[in-house]
C-alpha positions as CSV (number, residue, x, y, z in Angstrom):
1,M,0.0,0.0,0.0
2,A,1.4,3.4,-1.0
3,D,2.2,5.9,1.8
4,P,-0.2,8.8,2.2
5,F,2.8,11.2,2.1
6,V,6.1,11.9,0.3
7,K,9.2,12.7,2.4
8,K,11.9,14.9,0.9
9,T,15.4,15.6,2.3
10,Y,16.9,19.0,1.5
11,Y,20.5,20.1,1.9
12,A,21.4,23.7,2.5
13,M,24.4,25.9,2.8
14,T,24.5,29.0,5.0
15,L,25.6,32.0,2.8
16,D,25.8,34.2,5.9
17,P,25.9,33.5,9.6
18,V,22.5,32.4,10.8
19,H,21.1,33.5,14.2
20,I,17.9,31.8,15.5
21,G,17.7,33.2,19.0
22,T,16.3,31.6,22.1
23,G,14.9,34.9,23.3
24,G,16.1,37.2,26.1
25,Y,19.6,37.4,27.5
26,R,21.7,34.7,29.1
27,L,24.7,34.8,31.5
28,G,27.7,33.3,29.9
29,R,30.0,33.7,26.9
30,V,27.4,35.6,24.9
31,D,24.3,37.6,25.7
32,N,22.0,36.3,22.9
33,T,22.4,32.6,22.4
34,I,21.0,30.4,19.6
35,T,18.7,27.4,19.6
36,R,20.3,24.1,20.3
37,E,19.4,20.4,20.6
38,P,18.9,19.7,24.3
39,G,20.7,16.3,24.3
40,T,23.8,17.2,22.2
41,N,24.0,21.0,22.7
42,I,24.5,21.3,18.9
43,P,22.9,24.3,17.2
44,K,20.0,23.8,14.8
45,I,17.5,25.8,12.8
46,P,14.0,24.9,14.1
47,G,11.5,23.7,11.6
48,S,9.1,26.4,12.7
49,S,11.6,29.0,11.6
50,I,12.0,27.5,8.2
51,S,8.3,27.0,7.8
52,G,7.4,30.6,8.8
53,A,9.9,32.2,6.5
54,T,9.0,29.9,3.6
55,R,5.3,30.6,4.0
56,A,5.9,34.4,3.8
57,Y,8.2,34.0,0.8
58,T,5.8,31.7,-1.0
59,A,3.1,34.3,-0.6
60,M,5.5,37.0,-2.0
61,A,6.5,34.8,-5.0
62,I,2.9,34.0,-5.9
63,Q,1.8,37.7,-5.6
64,S,4.8,39.0,-7.6
65,A,3.8,36.6,-10.5
66,N,0.2,37.9,-10.4
67,Q,0.5,41.6,-10.2
68,T,-2.3,43.6,-11.9
69,E,-2.9,47.3,-12.2
70,I,-6.0,49.3,-11.4
71,N,-7.0,51.2,-14.5
72,K,-8.4,54.7,-14.7
73,D,-12.0,53.3,-14.4
74,Y,-11.0,51.5,-11.2
75,E,-11.3,48.2,-12.9
76,I,-9.0,45.3,-11.9
77,D,-8.3,41.8,-13.1
78,Y,-10.3,39.9,-10.4
79,K,-8.5,36.5,-10.9
80,K,-5.1,38.1,-10.4
81,Y,-6.4,40.1,-7.5
82,L,-7.3,36.9,-5.7
83,K,-3.7,35.7,-6.2
84,W,-2.4,38.6,-4.0
85,K,-1.4,36.4,-1.1
86,Y,0.9,38.7,0.8
87,Q,-1.0,41.9,1.3
88,R,-4.4,42.1,-0.5
89,P,-6.4,45.2,0.1
90,R,-10.0,44.3,1.1
91,Y,-11.6,46.6,-1.4
92,K,-15.3,47.0,-1.8
93,M,-16.0,45.9,-5.4
94,S,-18.5,44.6,-7.8
95,I,-17.8,41.8,-10.2
96,K,-18.2,42.4,-14.0
97,G,-19.3,39.8,-16.5
98,N,-15.8,39.7,-18.1
99,G,-14.1,38.4,-15.0
100,N,-12.9,41.8,-13.9
101,A,-14.1,43.8,-10.9
102,I,-14.8,47.5,-10.3
103,I,-13.5,49.0,-7.1
104,V,-16.0,51.2,-5.2
105,V,-14.6,54.7,-4.5
106,D,-15.8,57.7,-2.5
107,A,-16.4,61.2,-3.7
108,D,-12.7,61.9,-3.6
109,K,-12.0,58.9,-5.8
110,K,-10.4,57.0,-2.9
111,P,-11.0,53.2,-2.7
112,L,-13.4,52.0,0.0
113,Y,-12.8,48.9,2.1
114,E,-15.0,46.2,3.6
115,G,-15.9,46.4,7.2
116,D,-17.6,48.9,9.6
117,N,-15.2,51.7,8.6
118,P,-15.0,51.8,4.8
119,N,-12.3,54.5,4.9
120,E,-9.9,52.5,7.0
121,P,-7.5,50.3,4.9
122,K,-7.8,46.6,5.6
123,Y,-5.9,43.7,4.1
124,Y,-6.1,40.0,3.6
125,S,-2.8,38.1,4.1
126,C,-2.1,34.4,3.6
127,A,1.4,35.0,4.9
128,G,2.2,34.6,8.6
129,K,-0.6,34.1,11.0
130,G,-2.9,36.2,8.7
131,A,-4.2,39.6,9.4
132,D,-6.8,40.2,12.1
133,D,-5.7,37.2,14.2
134,G,-5.9,34.7,11.3
135,E,-9.1,36.1,9.7
136,G,-7.0,37.4,6.9
137,H,-6.2,33.9,5.7
138,C,-8.3,33.2,2.6
139,G,-8.6,29.5,3.6
140,A,-9.6,28.5,0.1
141,P,-9.2,24.9,-0.9
142,D,-7.1,26.0,-3.9
143,C,-4.9,28.5,-2.1
144,E,-1.2,27.9,-2.9
145,V,-0.3,29.2,0.6
146,C,-3.1,28.1,3.0
147,V,-3.1,24.5,1.7
148,P,0.6,23.8,2.1
149,F,1.1,25.8,5.3
150,G,-2.3,25.7,7.0
151,F,-4.7,28.4,8.3
152,S,-7.1,29.4,11.0
153,K,-10.2,31.2,9.9
154,N,-13.7,31.7,11.4
155,G,-12.9,29.2,14.1
156,N,-11.8,26.5,11.6
157,S,-8.2,25.3,11.5
158,F,-6.3,23.3,8.9
159,Q,-2.9,22.0,9.7
160,G,-1.3,22.4,6.3
161,L,0.0,19.6,4.1
162,A,3.8,20.4,4.4
163,Q,5.4,19.4,7.6
164,F,8.8,21.0,8.3
165,F,11.4,19.4,10.5
166,D,14.5,20.9,12.2
167,A,17.6,21.7,10.1
168,R,20.6,19.9,11.6
169,I,24.3,20.5,10.9
170,L,25.8,18.0,8.4
171,F,29.2,19.5,7.8
172,F,30.6,22.2,10.0
173,P,33.4,24.5,8.8
174,V,36.4,25.1,11.0
175,H,39.9,26.5,10.4
176,S,43.0,24.3,10.6
177,M,46.7,24.4,9.7
178,I,45.9,23.0,6.3
179,G,43.2,25.6,5.7
180,P,39.4,25.4,6.1
181,V,38.0,21.9,6.7
182,W,34.6,20.5,7.4
183,I,33.7,18.1,10.1
184,T,30.8,15.7,10.8
185,S,30.1,12.9,13.3
186,P,29.0,9.3,13.3
187,S,25.5,10.0,14.7
188,I,24.8,12.5,11.9
189,L,25.9,10.2,9.1
190,N,24.1,7.2,10.6
191,A,20.9,9.3,10.9
192,L,21.1,10.3,7.2
193,T,21.8,6.8,5.9
194,S,19.6,4.9,8.4
195,T,22.6,2.7,9.2
196,D,25.0,2.1,12.1
197,T,28.2,1.8,10.1
198,Y,30.1,5.0,10.8
199,A,32.4,5.1,13.9
200,V,35.6,6.7,15.1
201,D,37.7,6.6,18.3
202,K,36.6,9.2,20.9
203,E,39.8,11.3,20.7
204,K,40.7,10.8,17.1
205,F,39.6,11.7,13.6
206,K,39.4,10.0,10.2
207,A,39.5,11.6,6.7
208,I,36.4,11.0,4.6
209,N,37.0,9.4,1.2
210,N,40.6,10.6,1.4
211,S,43.6,8.3,2.0
212,E,46.1,11.1,2.8
213,Q,48.1,10.5,5.9
214,I,48.0,13.7,8.0
215,G,49.1,12.4,11.4
216,K,47.7,15.2,13.6
217,L,45.4,18.0,12.7
218,N,44.0,21.0,14.6
219,F,40.3,21.8,14.5
220,G,40.4,25.3,15.8
221,W,42.4,25.2,19.0
222,L,41.9,21.4,19.5
223,M,44.7,19.2,18.1
224,I,43.6,15.6,17.4
225,E,45.5,12.5,16.2
226,Q,44.5,10.6,13.1
227,G,42.8,7.2,13.7
228,T,43.5,3.8,12.2
229,P,42.5,3.2,9.5
230,S,43.1,6.8,8.5
231,E,40.2,6.9,6.0
232,I,36.5,6.2,6.3
233,P,34.5,5.7,3.1
234,V,31.1,7.4,2.9
235,D,28.7,6.3,0.3
236,F,26.8,9.5,-0.6
237,S,24.6,7.6,-3.0
238,A,22.7,6.5,0.1
239,F,21.6,10.0,0.7
240,S,18.3,11.2,-0.6
241,D,18.7,13.3,-3.8
242,S,22.3,12.4,-3.7
243,G,23.0,13.4,-7.3
244,Q,22.0,17.0,-6.9
245,F,23.6,17.2,-3.5
246,C,27.0,15.9,-4.7
247,N,27.0,18.1,-7.8
248,N,26.8,21.2,-5.5
249,I,28.9,20.1,-2.5
250,C,30.7,16.8,-2.6
251,N,33.2,17.8,-5.3
252,K,34.0,21.0,-3.5
253,I,34.5,19.9,0.1
254,M,34.6,16.1,0.3
255,N,38.4,16.2,0.0
256,R,38.5,18.4,3.0
257,A,35.9,16.6,5.1
258,F,36.7,14.7,8.4
259,L,34.9,12.5,10.8
260,V,35.3,13.1,14.5
261,S,33.5,11.5,17.5
262,D,30.1,12.8,18.7
263,K,31.7,14.1,21.9
264,V,34.4,16.0,20.1
265,F,32.0,17.3,17.4
266,S,29.8,19.1,19.9
267,R,32.9,20.7,21.5
268,I,34.4,21.8,18.2
269,V,31.1,23.3,17.0
270,N,30.4,25.3,20.1
271,D,33.9,26.6,20.3
272,N,33.9,27.8,16.7
273,L,30.5,29.5,16.3
274,E,30.6,33.0,15.1
275,V,30.3,35.6,17.9
276,R,29.6,39.2,17.1
277,T,29.5,42.3,19.3
278,S,27.1,45.1,18.6
279,V,26.2,48.3,20.3
280,A,23.1,50.6,20.2
281,I,23.6,54.1,18.7
282,D,22.4,57.1,20.7
283,P,20.2,59.0,18.1
284,A,21.0,62.3,19.8
285,T,24.8,62.0,19.6
286,G,25.3,59.5,16.8
287,A,27.8,57.7,19.0
288,A,27.6,54.4,20.9
289,E,25.1,54.5,23.7
290,D,26.6,53.9,27.1
291,G,25.9,50.5,28.5
292,A,24.3,49.2,25.3
293,L,27.0,46.7,24.3
294,F,25.8,43.2,23.6
295,T,27.1,40.0,22.0
296,Y,25.3,37.3,20.0
297,E,26.3,34.0,18.3
298,A,25.4,32.4,15.0
299,I,26.0,29.3,12.9
300,P,28.9,30.3,10.6
301,R,28.9,30.9,6.9
302,S,29.4,27.8,4.7
303,T,27.9,25.3,7.2
304,I,26.1,22.5,5.4
305,M,22.8,21.5,6.9
306,W,20.0,19.1,6.2
307,F,16.3,19.0,6.9
308,E,13.2,17.1,5.9
309,V,9.8,18.1,4.7
310,V,6.9,15.7,4.6
311,Y,4.3,16.4,1.9
312,N,0.9,14.9,2.7
313,K,-1.1,13.8,-0.3
314,P,-4.1,16.2,-0.7
315,E,-6.6,13.4,-1.6
316,Y,-6.7,12.4,2.0
317,F,-7.9,15.8,3.2
318,R,-10.9,18.1,2.9
319,I,-11.3,21.9,3.6
320,N,-14.8,22.7,4.8
321,G,-16.0,19.5,3.1
322,Q,-14.4,20.4,-0.3
323,E,-11.7,18.5,-2.2
324,I,-8.4,20.3,-2.4
325,E,-8.0,21.7,-5.9
326,K,-5.3,23.4,-8.0
327,C,-6.0,26.2,-10.5
328,E,-4.2,26.3,-13.8
329,E,-4.5,28.9,-16.5
330,S,-4.0,28.0,-20.1
331,G,-4.9,30.3,-23.0
332,G,-6.8,32.7,-20.8
333,T,-9.0,29.8,-19.5
334,L,-8.9,28.9,-15.8
335,T,-9.4,25.3,-15.0
336,K,-9.6,23.5,-11.6
337,T,-8.4,19.9,-11.1
338,K,-7.7,17.7,-8.1
339,A,-4.5,18.8,-6.3
340,D,-1.6,16.4,-6.1
341,V,1.5,16.2,-3.9
342,A,3.7,17.7,-6.7
343,W,1.5,20.9,-6.5
344,I,2.1,21.1,-2.8
345,E,5.9,20.7,-3.2
346,T,6.1,23.2,-6.1
347,N,4.5,25.9,-4.0
348,V,6.8,25.2,-1.0
349,K,9.8,25.4,-3.3
350,K,8.8,28.9,-4.4
351,G,9.4,30.0,-0.8
352,L,12.5,27.9,-0.2
353,K,14.2,29.6,-3.2
354,Y,13.8,33.0,-1.5
355,L,15.7,31.9,1.6
356,E,18.9,32.5,-0.5
357,T,18.0,36.2,-0.8
358,L,15.8,37.1,2.1
359,G,17.2,34.8,4.8
360,V,15.8,33.1,7.9
361,G,16.1,34.0,11.6
362,G,17.1,37.2,13.3
363,M,19.6,39.9,12.5
364,N,18.7,40.0,8.8
365,T,19.5,43.7,8.6
366,R,23.0,43.0,10.1
367,G,24.3,40.7,7.3
368,M,22.8,37.4,8.6
369,G,20.4,34.8,7.7
370,R,20.8,33.8,4.0
371,L,20.5,30.1,3.3
372,R,20.8,28.4,-0.1
373,V,18.8,25.2,-0.5
374,L,21.0,23.1,-2.8
375,N,18.6,20.5,-4.2
376,I,15.3,22.1,-5.1
377,G,16.0,22.2,-8.8
378,G,15.7,25.2,-11.1
C-alpha cells in the first residue's frame, strides 16, 4: 500500500551566519544565544523558523507573479487580484461579466474597504498568521499558501500539508593548519543513511574518502591525532537526492571533510561558532550608547545543513468538506483539477528559493540569515 505522504530531504548551505535566537539574555559567553538540541547541545534551525519564513516567501512569490494594475476606471483583473497572497487590500468591489471587478470609491476617488469603517484600509494576508488574528487567511481549498502551510479562519483550522522538521548540521566549517576543513560525526551520518556503520575513536579523527596520511590536525584550537584506519568511506549515493547534493557540495568539500566523534564534534562546533559584538547608537549624539553593548552568536557561513519536509497527499484531506484543488490557466482559461502532492511541493519550493536572498532567523539587517537550499531544482 502506498504511503499517504512523500518525504523529501533537503540540503542547504549558509551563505551568511544564521542566528535563531532563544529569546532574552543569558549569563555566559554571549548575551544572545542560539537554539540548540537539548541532548547534544549542537545548534540547529527549528522547523518552525524554516516554515514561517518559507510561508511568507511563497506568498510573496505568488503575488509577484500575479501583479495587476487598477486602470483609470477603477477596474481590476479579479482573478489576479485573488492571487495577491501577501497583502491584498480588502476593497469593496462589484464583479463584472468579463471576470474583472470595479472597485468602489468615495467622492474623492479613494477606494473603499470592507468592514464597519470603509475609509480604513484593511488587508487579507495568507502569509504569517494572517491579518486580524488569522481572519486574513483566505482558507480557500485551492490556495497555494493556505493549503501547504495551514490556516485558521472563522474558528476552523487546517494543519497544512507540508510538515517541516529541524535543520541539523551536516558538515561544520572550522579553520586548521591545512586551511578550512569541514567536520561531521557518526551519529549524523548514521541518521542520514539509516545505518550504524560509521564510527571513530573518541579522541581521534578520520578523513572522509581521502587516504592522505595527515598524522595530527588541529580543528580550531583542538589538536587531534588521526585514527586507524586513517580513511573512512562514505557512500553518498545512500543520501536522498544524492546526485543534486553531490554536484553542489561533494566535489568541493569532500576532499577536506573529516569524521570526529560525537563528543568532540559538539565541543568543536560550540567553540567555533561566530560571535559578534554590537552596540546601540544614541540618536541624539550619533555615537555608541553607554551600557548598550551586547554579544550574540550564530551558525557560521558555509555550514552544510539538512532538513526534511513531509508532503501529505491532498486526496486524504478536505477543507470545509471540499476537495483540495489546483487552479491552472491556459490560453486565458482557468481550470480546476484535483491537487496532487507535486503541486504542494512546487509551492513550497517557491518560498525555499527566496531563503537565498531574504534569509531566515534574526539579525537579517545585520548581514545574517541567507541560506541556499541546494537540491530544489531550477
